[in-house]
C-alpha positions in Angstrom: -22.5 -64.3 -121.2 -19.2 -65.4 -119.7 -17.5 -68.4 -121.3 -16.1 -71.3 -119.3 -12.7 -70.3 -120.5 -12.9 -66.8 -118.9 -14.1 -68.3 -115.7 -11.3 -70.8 -115.6 -8.7 -68.1 -116.2 -10.2 -66.0 -113.4 -10.2 -68.9 -111.1 -6.5 -69.6 -111.8 -5.7 -65.9 -110.9 -7.5 -66.1 -107.5 -6.5 -69.7 -106.7 -3.5 -68.8 -104.5 -5.4 -66.4 -102.3 -5.6 -67.3 -98.6 -9.1 -67.8 -97.2 -8.9 -64.5 -95.3 -8.0 -62.7 -98.5 -11.0 -64.3 -100.3 -13.2 -63.0 -97.5 -11.8 -59.5 -97.9 -12.2 -59.8 -101.7 -15.9 -60.8 -101.3 -16.5 -57.7 -99.2 -14.8 -55.4 -101.6 -17.8 -55.9 -103.9 -20.0 -54.2 -101.3 -18.2 -50.9 -101.5 -17.2 -50.9 -97.9 -14.1 -49.0 -96.7 -11.1 -50.9 -95.2 -12.3 -50.0 -91.7 -15.8 -51.3 -92.4 -14.4 -54.5 -93.8 -12.2 -54.8 -90.7 -15.2 -54.4 -88.5 -17.2 -57.1 -90.3 -14.3 -59.6 -90.3 -13.0 -58.7 -86.8 -9.7 -57.6 -88.2 -7.6 -54.4 -87.9 -7.8 -51.9 -90.7 -4.1 -52.5 -91.3 -4.6 -56.2 -91.7 -7.4 -55.5 -94.3 -5.1 -53.1 -96.1 -2.4 -55.8 -96.2 -4.8 -58.4 -97.5 -5.9 -56.0 -100.3 -2.3 -55.4 -101.2 -1.7 -59.1 -101.4 -4.9 -59.6 -103.4 -3.8 -57.0 -106.0 -0.3 -58.4 -106.2 -1.2 -62.1 -106.5 -4.0 -61.5 -109.0 -2.2 -58.9 -111.1 -5.0 -56.4 -110.6 -4.3 -52.7 -110.5 -7.1 -51.6 -108.2 -10.0 -52.7 -106.1 -12.5 -52.5 -109.0 -10.4 -54.8 -111.2 -10.2 -57.3 -108.3 -14.0 -57.2 -107.8 -14.5 -57.8 -111.6 -12.1 -60.7 -111.4 -13.9 -62.2 -108.4 -17.2 -61.9 -110.3 -15.7 -63.6 -113.3 -14.4 -66.4 -111.1 -17.8 -66.9 -109.5 -16.4 -66.1 -106.1 -19.1 -63.6 -105.4 -21.8 -66.2 -106.0 -20.5 -68.1 -103.0 -21.8 -65.5 -100.5 
């Protein structure tokens, strides 16, 4: 069971993400490729790649999997 403290820490890490970056982060959980995410959000694959890069940089995550775990901990994936 997650503690409220862990959730708060995760929320702080994703707090500065732009709405479009949050949308991309939610779709990372589905295992879609950049191109598939782009199709779902009506973006270019390059834009999705840029959003993922920003997500990783702003949250301090090393990869997509860590970003998805962080989103889960923050409750972001519950908002779908």
